[in-house]
N, C-alpha and C positions, 0 to 999 in steps of 0.2 A: 728475452723471456716476459711474457705478460705477467700482470700482477696476478692475476688466476693460477699460473703455472708454479706460483711461488708458494700457494697455499696446499698443503698435503692431504690428499683426501684420507679421512678416518670419520667412519660412522660414530656418533655420538648421539644418538636421539633425544635423549633427555638433558643436556647440558645447558646450563644458562652462562659459560664461559665464552667471552666472545672469540677465542682462538679456537676453541672447540667446535663452536657454532660454525665459523668458517670452513673448519674441517669437514663437517657434516653436510655444509652447503655443496663442497668440492667434491665428496663421497657422491651426493645425489646428481650431479651435473655430469659424474662419470659411470656409477653402476645403476641410475636410474635413467637412462638417456632417452631424451625426445627428439634430440638435434644430433647433427654431425659432430663428430667428437673435439674439432677443433674450435668449434664456435661456444664463444661465452660473452656475447654482447647482453646488452639490459636486459633483453627478452629472454634469453637463457638464464641469465642472471634470477629473473623474477622466479620462474618455474624451479629452480632448484631450490631458492630460498622457501618458496611456499611449501615444498615437499619437506623440507626441513623442520618447518614451522609445523606442518601437519604431524610429523613425530609426535610432536609434544601433545597435540590435540587428541591423538590416537589412543597414546596413553591412559589419558584422563578419560577418554569416551570409553575405552576397555573399562577402565576401574568404577565409572559411572554405572555402566550397564549391568557390571557383576555386581553391584553394590544394590542398586534397585532389585536384580533377581533374586538375590540371597534373602532382602528385608521384606519383600513383597509387599510394597506400599500402594496405596491407591495412586492411579496415575491418570494424567490427563492426555488425551490426544485432539490436538488442535487441527481442524480440516480449513483447508483454505486453499481455492483454486491459485490464489496469487501469494507470492514473497518477493518484496523487492529488497533484495538483500544489500545492494551495494558491493564495493569491493571487500576482500574479506582480510587481504593481509594486515593492514594498520589495524584493524579492529582487534583480530587475535592476537598478535603482538601487545599491543594495549592491554588487551583484558588479562592476557597472560603474565603481565609485567614484565616483559623482555624486550620492551623497545630499545632501551638503551644498548642491550648487548647486542640486538641484530644489527642497529644502525654501525656498531664498531666493526662487527664480522664483516659486514659490506664493505668497510672502508678498506680493508684487506685487499679487495678485488678494485679498487679504485672507485667504488660506487656509493651514490649517496642512497639512505633508505628511501627518501621520499620519491627520488627519481625513479626508483627499482618498483615501488608500490603504485606509481604512473603507469606502470606495464598493465597492470590488470584490467581486464573488460569487466564491466558490470554484468554480473547473473540477470539474464534477462527472464526472469521470471515473474514479474508482475508489471502493473502500470501506472496505478495511483496510491492514494492514501491508505487503501483497503490492504494493499500486499505490502507496503512500509510499514502499516501498523503489526501487521502479524511478524514482521521481521524483528520490530522493537519487543514486541511480546517474548519471542524465543531469545533474547538475550536478557530480558529481565528474568523469565524461568530458570533459564540457566544461572544467574547472578543469585537469585533468591534460593538454589538449590532444590528446586521444585522437581518432583519424578512426574515429567512432562517431555511430551514429543509432537513434531509438527509434521504435518502429512502434507505433500503438494505433487504436482507433476513437471516431469524435466522437460519443458520445451525446448524446442532444439532452435527453434526462432525467435522465440519471445514475440512482443504485440508488432513491434518495427522500430528500425532505425529511422528517425526523422531526417528529413535532409529539406533545405529550403533553396528552392531553385525560383526563376522567374514567374512561373505560372503559380507559385504558392509551395504548401507541405507536399513533399513524396516520401511514401513509405517505400523503405528497402527493408529485407530480412536481416535481423541481429545474426551478428557472426560470433556471439561469446563462445561458441562450442566448434567454432570453425578448426580450432588446434584440440583442446581438451582443457576442463576443470582440474587444475590440482588438487581441489579440496575434496571432491567426492571420490567416496569407496563404493564400488559396484559391490554388490551382494548377489552372487549368482545362486546362491542356496536360498535367498529368499525371491520365490517366483510363484505366484497365484493366478490362476485359470480365470478369465472374464470373459463372460457369455454375452452375446447379443442377439436379437432376432430371436427364432425358434418356436416353441409353443408349448403350451402346458400340458402334463399329461397326469391323468388322474387313476391310482391303483385302485383295484377292488376293494380294499378298506377305506377310502376315499381320502389317502393322503393326495397332496398336489405336489407335482415336480416339474421344474423347467428343463426343458431338454430341446435338442436340435440348434439350430441358428449357426452362427460361428462362433468361434473361442480363441482369443488371443492371449498372450503372457503378459503379465505386470511384472517387470522386473525392478528390485531395489537398488536404490542409489542414496548412498547416506553422507550428511554434508555434518561435520561437526560442529555444534554452536558453543563456544567456551563462556562459562560465567566470568565476570568480574572478580579478579582476585580470589577465586574460589577453585577448589580441585574439581569440581561439578564440571562436565561437558555434556550436552545433551545432542539428540540427534532431529535435523529436518531430512525426514525420507520423501525422497522424490520418486514417483513411480515413471518408468519406461514401460512402452507397449513393444513388445516382441512378437513375433512368429519363430515356430520350430522350423528344422531342417524338413522334416517331413510334411510341413505345409507347403514346401517347394515342391511344384510337379513338375520332375524331371521329364516326364513323357511329353508333356506340353511344350517344354522348352527345346527339347531336342525336334520337336515338330515345327519350330519356328515361332511359337505362339508366346513369345517371351514375357509379354505383359500380362496375359492370361495364367503364366505358370508361377508368377510371383504375386498373385492378386492379393492373398492375405498378408504378407510381408507389406504390400505396399500402404493396405489399410492400417496395419499396424503404425506404419510412419506416420500418418495421417493424425492418429490420435493426439501425440505430443508435439505435433510439428511448431502450430502455431498459438498462442494464446487468445482467446476470443475470437474465432474464426468470424468471418461475415455470416451473417444468419437468415439473409433475405431470400435464400432457396431452401427447397425441403432436404436437399443435400447438406446444407449449412446448419440446419435446426437440428437433424439428426447427427452431425459431427459434435455440436457442441454437446448437447443430451448425452453423446458416448463418453467426451471427455470428462462430465460430470459424475457419469455412472462409474467409470474407470477408476477415478480417484477415491469414491466412496466406497466401492465394492473391495478393491484392494488394500486399501486401509484397514476395514472392519475386519475382511478375513485374518490379516495380520495380527490385528488386536486379538481377537477370538483365540488365535494359535498360540499367542503368549499368554492368553489368560491359562488356557487348558495345559501349556507348557508348566506354567507355576500351580497350577489345579493341583498336581499331581502330588505337590509336597504338602497340601493342606488336608485337613481332617476331611473337613464334609464334603467339598467340591461340588457344590449344589450351584445350579445356574443363578438362584436368589442371590447369590452371593457377588454375582457380575456388576451390579452398580456399585458393590462397595470397593471394588477395585479397579474400575474403569469411568473415567467422565469423557464424554466426546462433545468438542465445541464444535459448532457450526458456524464458520466465519461468514456471515449473509446467508443468502437462500442458495448460493451455488452448490453446497454439499448436501441439500436436503434429501437426497435418494439416499442418504444413510439412514433414514427412518425405515422405509419400505425394505432396504437391504439387510438392515438389523432385523427384522421381522423376518424375512425369507429364511436367513442363514440359521435364526434359532429354530423355526420351524420346521423347514424343510430337511435341513442339512442335519439339525442337532435333535430334532424330534419332540421340539416342546407345543404345547398345546396354544391356540390364540391367547387365552387369558394371562397365561405365564409369559408367555413372549412380550406382550403389550406392558405388562407389569417391568418386565427389566427395559426395554426399550424406553419407555417413558421415563423410568429413574437413572437413565444413562445419558439420553442426548438434552443439549441445553442448543440456544438458538440467538446470536448477536444480530440485530437488525443492524444497517448501516445506511439506510435511505428511506424517504419518505415519497422519492419521485415513483410515479406509476409505473412508468416504463421501465423502470429499475425492479420491481417488484415482480419476479420471474413469476410467467404464467405459461404452461407449456400444453399444446395440443394435444388433448387424450388420442387423438388417431395417432401422433407421434410416439407417442409414450406405450400405447397398446402394441404399437409395429416394434418397437426396438426392445422394451420390458414388460412383456405381457404377464409374467408372474407378481411384477411390481404395482402393475395398473390393477390387477385384481386385489392385491393387497391395501392399495388407495382407496379404491373403491369400498372396501370393506373397513377401512378407517374412517371414511367420511359417512357411511350407513350408521354405523355404531355412535360416531358423534350427534348425528342427527336423533337418533334414537335415545341419549343422555338429555339432550337438550330439552327434548319433550317430553320425557317422563319426570325431570328434575325440577324445570324451568318453563312453565305452561306460559309467564308472562313473557318470553324470548321467542315463542314460535316463529312471531312474524319477522323475527331479524336472522331465521336460520339460512335464507337463501345467499345472504352475503356472507355469512360466516363459515359456511361450510367449506370443506377441501375441493369438491367439484363445481365448477359452473358449468351447467348443463345448458347454457345458451345454444338451441339447435344451430343458428349461425356459425357460432365458432366455439365448441366445447372445449374448456381448458381445464389443467390443474393448477390450483393456486398455491404456488410452493411456499408463501408466508404463512397463508392458511395453515397449510400442513404442518410446518415447523411450530406454530401457537398451539395447534391442537395436540402435538405428540411430545414436545419438549417438556421438561421440568421447569424451566427457567426461560424467559424473553427478557432481553437487556438492551437498552439504547445507549449511546456513546457520548453523552451529554448529559445535563439535567434537561435543558429546553428540549432535547430531541425524544428524549425518555418520556418528559412529558406530554410531548405531540402524540406518541404511541400510545399512551395510557387514554388522552383526553379525545384523541380523532381516530388515527389507522387502526388501532385494535381496540377501542372503546367497548365493544360491544362484548368481549372476551372477559374483560375486567369483573362483572359482577358474579361470574361463574369460576373465575381463579384469582381472585384478589390478591395473592401473594405469590403469583407467578411472575410481574412485570417487575423489572430493577434498572436502575441506571448504573452504569459504570464508565464514567467520564475518561476519554482515552487518555493515553500519556506517550512519551518519547524516552528513548534511551539517553541519558545523559552523557554515555560513555561516547558513542557514534557523533551525538549532536552538540557537544560542546568540548569535552575531555580533548576527543582526538581531532575534530576537524577545527577548531580555534585553538590552538596552544598558546597563543600571545595572550587572550583572554582569559583561558584556564589557569594560566599562571599567577596573573595578578589577583584572581577569585581565591587561588588558594593561598597566596601571600595576605590578604587583608582578612581572610576567614581564620588564617594561622592553621589549615588543616585542608588536606585534599578527601577528606571524608565527604566532603558534597556529591562527590562522584557515585557513592551508592546511598545517598542521604540527603536527596535534594532540598528537604525542608532547611536544610542548614542557612540556604544562599538568605534567608531572609536576615542574616547576620549582617548582610552588606548594607542594609537601610539605614544603620547609624553612621554609615560613612558617605552617604549620599551627597554631601556638600561639602566634602573634603577635597581641598584643591590638588594634593598631591595624587589623590585617588583618581580625578578629572583629569590631570594629565597623564597618567598611565593608560588610562581609559581610551583616550581620544588618539593616543598613540597605537594602541592595539587594535584600533577601529581602521586606523588609516593603513596599518599594515597590510589588513584583511581588503581594505578596499584597492590597495594597489596590486593584491595578488588577483582580485577580482577584475580589475582593469586589464590587466594582461592576459587573464582567459578569453576577455571579450574580444582584445584584439586578435588573438590566435585563432578564435572561431568565427569571427564575423569581419575582421579586417576594420573595425570602426574603433576610433580613438576614444576615449571617454576620458573625463578630468575627476580624480579624485577627490577634487575638493568642491565638487558638485553634490547636492542631495541625491543619493543612490536610492531610487524609488522602485520595489520589484514586486512583482506577482507571476509566482511560477506554481502552475499546476494543471491538472488536466482541463484541456480547453473545452468548456461547457456554457450554453447560454447561462444557467442559472448562478454559475461562477462568476460570471459577468465580467470577464475580460472585455467585452464590448462597452460597457461604463468605463473602463480606465481608458481605454483608445480614444473614447469620444471626449474624456477630459483632457486628454494631450493633445487631439486636434482643437479642442477649444483655446487652451494655452498657447499653444503655436500661433492659432489665428489672432489672437490679442497682443502676442509679442510683435508679430507682422505690423500691427498696427500704432505701436508704441514709437518714439521717438528714440534717438540712440541714447540720450538721456535718460528716458524713463526705463529704459532694458536696464540700466546699469543698478537700478534700486530692486531689481528681480532676484529672488532666490533662484541660483542656478540648478538644474535638475537633469538628471538621466533615468528616464523610466526605462526598465527593463522588463521584457514580457517571457516567459519561457513554458514551455508543456507542449503535449502532442494533442492531436484533435483525432478521434475516432476516424478510421480510413472512410468510413460511407457516412459520417457527419457532415454534411454538405455546410452548413451555415457556421458550425466551428473552425471548419477549413479556410471559410469566408474570412474569419476571425483574424486568421493567423495570416492571410495574406495582406490584410487591412493594415494589420500592424508591421509588416514588413514595407508595404507601402507609403506608409507614413513616413517610417525612418528612413526610408531612401530620399523623401523630399526635406525633412527637417534637418537631416544627419549633413545634408550637401548646401544648406542655406546659409552662406555666410554671414548675413545679418544676424541671426539668431543662434546658429548653432553652438554658441559657446554659454547660452542660456537655458538651450533645451536640447537633449538627445534622446531619440525612442530606439531602440535594440531588441530585437527579438533573439532570444539564446536558442540555438538551435540542440535537438536532440536531449531536452531536460530528463537527467536520471539523476540518481542518489549521488551519484562523483559530481555531477556539477552541482546539485543541491548544496555539497560540501564546501563548494569554493563561494558561491552565491550567498547563503545566508550569513554567515560571518562577517560579509562585506557590505549587508543591506543596513540603511537606517530607518527606512520606510517602507513598510509592507503591507500590501493591499489584500485584505480577505473580506470580501464586498459583495457575497452572495447574497439574492433575495429572502429577506429574512424566514425562517423556517424552512430552509431548502438545504441547507449543508447540515448534516447529522452533527457531526462535529469540526473537522478540521483538524489535520496535527500539524501542519506547515505552521500555522500561526502559534503554536506552541515552540517550534525549533527558532522561529525568528525571536519570539520575545524572550526566550532562553539566551541568545545570544546578543540581549541588548539592543534589539530593534524595535522601535515604536510601532503600533499597528493602526491603520486606518480602517475602519470596519462597521460592518453592522451589526446588531445585536442577533447574531445567528450562531448555531453550533456552539464550540467551545468559547467564541468571542465574549459571549455572556461572563462565563466563568473567569477568564484572563482579565478581564477587563475590572472584575471583581478583587482579583489577586493584586494586579500590578497597581490599582488606582485609577479611578475615573480621568484625573489630569493628566494621565500617561498613556493616552488612550484617546486615537479620534474618531469620535462617533459620527455618524451619519445614518439616515436612512428611516424607511417603516418598520413598525416592529412587527413580530410573525402573527400577532393577533388581529393586525389591522390588514393582512395581505388579503383576505377574502372579500373584506367588503370594498378594498380599492379595486380589485379585478370586476367587482359588481357594478360599482360607479362608471368604469371604464367600459363597460358592455353597453351602459345605460347613455354613454355619451356625454357625461359628467367630467372628464378629465380635460384640464385646461394645461397645455403645455408651457413651460418655461421658455422665454425667447431666447435664452442663451442654447438651450437643447433644440432648438430648431436651428440654431444659427450654425451650430456644430454639424448637425447631420447635410443641411444645405452646401455647407463648405466642403464636404465629401462627394456630394452629387455635383457640384461644381465643376469636378475633374480635376481638384487641384493636387490629387495624390495619383494621379493618371487616368488609363483608359480603361482600366478594368471595371466593369457594369457592378457596382455594390448596390444596386437596387432592390434584388431579392432580400438582401441581409438589412437594408434599412427599411425596408416594407415591413419585417417583422414587428418594427417600433410604430408601424402605421394602424389606422384604425381603429376601429373600438371590438370588434370580433372577428372569429372565422380561423380556419386553421392556419398556422405559422403568420398570424397577425395579432394586432391587439396588444402587443407588448406585454406578454405573459409573466415576462421577470421583473417589470416594475422599474426598467432601466429609465423611463421617461420622469416618472414619477420621483425617484430618487436623485434623479441629476442634479438639480439646483442644492441639495443639502449636502451632495460628494462635492460640489465645486465650492460651496462654502467651508465643508471642511478642509479642502486642499489649500484654500487660503489660509487658514487658522496655521496649517503645516507649516506654509512658507514662511509666516510671521514667527512662529516659534524655532525654527531652524537657525533664525539671524541671530538669537540669544545663546548662544555656544553653552555657555554656563547651564543655562535652562535643560536644552536638549540632551546635555550629557547627564544630568542629573534623572531626566524621564529614562533614558537608555538605562541608566545604573538599576533605578527602580524595576525596569522590566525586568530584567534578570534576577533581581531580588524576589520578585514576585513570582517567579516560574516553579518552585517546589514541589508545587501540586500538582503539576503536570509530568511527573516521571512517570515512566510506565512501570516502574518497580512497584509504586502506590497502585496503578491499576490492578495489576498481576497478583498483588496481594488481597486486593479485594475479589478479583475473580476466584482465586484459591481457596479463600475463607467461605464464601458467600454462594458460591455457584460450585465450584467444581468437590469442595470438603476435602482438600488434599494438602498435606504438611511437607515442610521443608525436609529433605533427606539428604543432609550433606553427605559425602565422601570422608570417611575418616583419617 
């Protein structure tokens, strides 16, 4: 008789008693079956456990939904193309304060909670910081009891799963939905029609209506998001695209025309198949725009339905009330079509006139900018927009026309700037819709995500709009949830923090961490801190061995850079530094090497499938690692490891074990960064430029506890100009590192195109746009300071403690509280 057979199945959906929980798990295994009846291995145990936890979540979700419906508060709807949720089991039982009970319950089946949680696959709904930020925000919204919802798309195959082969990165489809997700609840009654293509019909009274084309359905899947130690659970509503049975052409199918018969079903599947499908082709561009519109239209139809549902209980029921009940936040430019779609729904469906619809839209929508990179500020071809969304193109043209008229009539002094400020760029060679400009013109608030970034928006990117709307622009420095990013992923350090602060309240009031400062020199704390860090490093070393086969030494300095691979994030600077370090080690005598600080350099991140130079960087890191790690002369002093398939779960292992983390983007190019906050919170010291949130992290943790290097944001334009004028003189060490790669020391792969991006003074793909060469000498000098500091263990641990102690500002609870008060105008609505 197995352990599972001894536990009697009994439904107890809300119990917190371990025996009753075990019975509920057994009940789900037997009566919510997904596997054959005799199977109860770790995978089956995970699904049954998740469904048992979901029972708790559903009760809270239902109570929260009813409470919001009854009290009718103003609610925020957060629109994002990405959510990087990570695993949900550990987070859910932690937020519900039932971790211990579930651990005890699973022991009755002979399982450890950690092993069962490890069976879960990360939800593949995002790519990088943008998606992870959205997920942290949802956690904080729930924890702060805010009436709010997330809206996104239910991608079947995500971005991609990364595999490292001899040729470099390979992309394969994510498999997170190969079986099913136990967390999502399909809402068969929440379905909205979404139209594409077609034409605009004009009735005799001049009213305009979009008709024809193809119509698909948006079907809602809800993922409950529990707050930490609160009764509230909010929802992430994900839309899936479907077609109906009527859309299946039975005549064609029976005639052998199988593909034609299911054409609309096939098109529906494409919409939510992949995050950021390649857009080099016309079809790719149409699919991306379809995805964006699908998200916006489904979400806004849902928001309006719920407003009208509650409107029946109100006295006035006027549309002018809409902005006092609804706040829509656009996370970057991907959901910009929410603006013309809300206008269309208000005018064409609800019968409002332009002025009234515009007033409602303007007071409802707000925009978060996440980038100053020109290629990431979306510009859509007017022809593509007109073809796919003819009515929206009309509305955008009218917005553009009225904006120009407003500027001309009220700001004669700005007439010369109108062409760059307007929504439409009518360049005859490439007419486009500028999505960021549309957001600025239509939204009531525009915010950046770190002080430096928000200043760049006001002084450079959107400077011309500031005189017209001086109060429209705000800063909301990003944050991270301390639950997932310290409390749950680093239990050893969490216990120490709680012990020394004599409270665990820091988990929802992160400013309390400053209380650690007074113990920064305490030898007992130092000993405990070092032991916790070593435990995390050993866990990390095991992960590296499991996924790469490389053995790393937990006594070496663990130096980590994990983020999307992009030239502006400068993984190339990191690997060139490692190449230089390796060359110097090779030139040393055996005695000289003994004085060196041993280091393990780890890099992880996905390169977008069509981003050739980023993929070359991934290949270079792997090629350098293959040589260095097998060089018996130096491999006890340096190892270089590429961590494959970086995702949230991998980060939860890497970040607690890290001692030095690299945040080395070209100054002025990283809007904020949030992994820098996660590392700092976990007692990791940062080497970085004055970019994004690094500026504020350095202020909070103290200048002496941050390794600074590199040009400042206000120098970058001048340095690029100098480079164009042939005035840049490269450091000999920089030339040495590049030459070492060119010599073939790391294999036969041709790195010339990658290295050529660092050469020359000007031209496409040349001229070192991201200033790797300029910053290289100060980077190498800063790394030398790191080596020295690490030799003084007492000093290093103190720096580590002060990093954690200075991380209070970077809680997403603080960020979301500011959004709620200063942008959305919403208040806490706790379930009684």
